[in-house]
C-alpha positions as CSV (number, residue, x, y, z in Angstrom):
1,M,-75.3,-68.0,-120.3
2,R,-74.5,-71.2,-122.6
3,S,-76.9,-73.9,-122.3
4,P,-76.0,-76.8,-118.8
5,C,-73.8,-79.5,-119.9
6,S,-75.2,-82.6,-121.5
7,E,-72.2,-84.4,-120.7
8,R,-69.1,-83.2,-118.8
9,P,-66.2,-82.2,-121.5
10,P,-63.0,-83.5,-120.8
11,V,-61.4,-81.4,-118.8
12,A,-57.3,-80.4,-118.5
13,Y,-57.5,-78.7,-115.3
14,T,-59.9,-77.8,-112.4
15,S,-59.9,-74.3,-111.0
16,D,-61.5,-74.2,-107.7
17,A,-62.8,-70.7,-106.7
18,R,-65.3,-72.0,-104.4
19,G,-65.0,-69.3,-101.1
20,L,-63.7,-66.6,-103.2
21,P,-65.9,-63.0,-104.0
22,C,-65.9,-61.3,-107.0
23,P,-63.5,-60.7,-109.4
24,L,-61.4,-63.2,-107.8
25,P,-62.8,-66.4,-109.7
26,L,-62.5,-64.8,-112.8
27,L,-59.1,-64.0,-111.6
28,H,-58.5,-67.2,-111.3
29,L,-59.7,-68.5,-114.8
30,A,-57.7,-66.0,-116.4
31,R,-54.3,-67.2,-114.3
32,D,-55.3,-71.0,-115.3
33,L,-56.0,-70.9,-118.6
34,R,-52.2,-69.2,-119.3
35,R,-51.6,-72.4,-118.0
36,L,-53.3,-74.4,-120.8
37,R,-52.6,-74.9,-125.0
38,P,-54.9,-73.5,-127.2
39,G,-58.3,-75.9,-126.9
40,Q,-57.6,-77.2,-123.5
41,I,-60.6,-77.2,-121.3
42,V,-60.9,-75.6,-117.6
43,E,-63.3,-76.9,-115.3
44,L,-64.1,-73.3,-113.0
45,L,-66.1,-74.3,-109.7
46,A,-67.3,-70.9,-108.3
47,D,-69.8,-70.3,-105.3
48,D,-70.2,-66.6,-106.3
49,P,-73.9,-65.9,-107.3
50,A,-71.9,-63.3,-109.6
51,A,-70.2,-65.5,-111.4
52,R,-73.4,-66.8,-113.5
53,D,-73.4,-62.9,-115.0
54,D,-69.5,-62.7,-114.7
55,V,-68.3,-65.9,-116.2
56,P,-69.9,-65.5,-119.8
57,A,-69.3,-62.2,-119.8
58,W,-66.0,-62.4,-119.5
59,T,-65.4,-65.1,-121.8
60,R,-67.2,-63.1,-124.5
61,R,-64.8,-60.5,-124.1
62,S,-61.6,-62.4,-123.7
63,G,-62.2,-64.4,-126.8
64,H,-62.2,-67.9,-125.0
65,I,-65.5,-70.2,-125.1
66,L,-67.7,-71.0,-122.3
67,L,-69.0,-74.6,-123.6
68,C,-71.4,-75.2,-120.7
69,W,-72.4,-75.0,-116.9
70,E,-74.1,-77.1,-114.4
71,A,-75.1,-76.0,-110.8
72,A,-73.9,-78.4,-108.2
73,A,-74.7,-78.6,-104.5
74,G,-74.0,-75.2,-103.5
75,Y,-72.2,-73.9,-106.5
76,D,-71.7,-74.2,-110.3
77,A,-69.1,-75.8,-112.7
78,Y,-68.3,-73.6,-115.9
79,Y,-66.4,-75.3,-118.5
80,I,-64.2,-73.0,-120.8
81,Q,-62.1,-73.6,-123.8
82,K,-59.0,-71.6,-123.9
83,R,-59.5,-69.8,-127.5
84,Q,-57.1,-70.6,-130.3
85,G,-53.9,-68.4,-130.8
């Protein structure tokens, strides 16, 4: 997984998937990335422990970029940049 964020990236959209079991956080992420222009960043909030493995694997396969992540109280925040083209 990418390293923790040194600072919060500029977010175009926040996708709140807290309380949703796997694979719903990834389905929400995929849906929300379709709304964005290439290069924009979505913040995914997820408390499903599987997301720590699933989000990095999905971004590698899909071509999007996991910029960084950070742990918050009871959930993690992932910052994903939409791929170009």
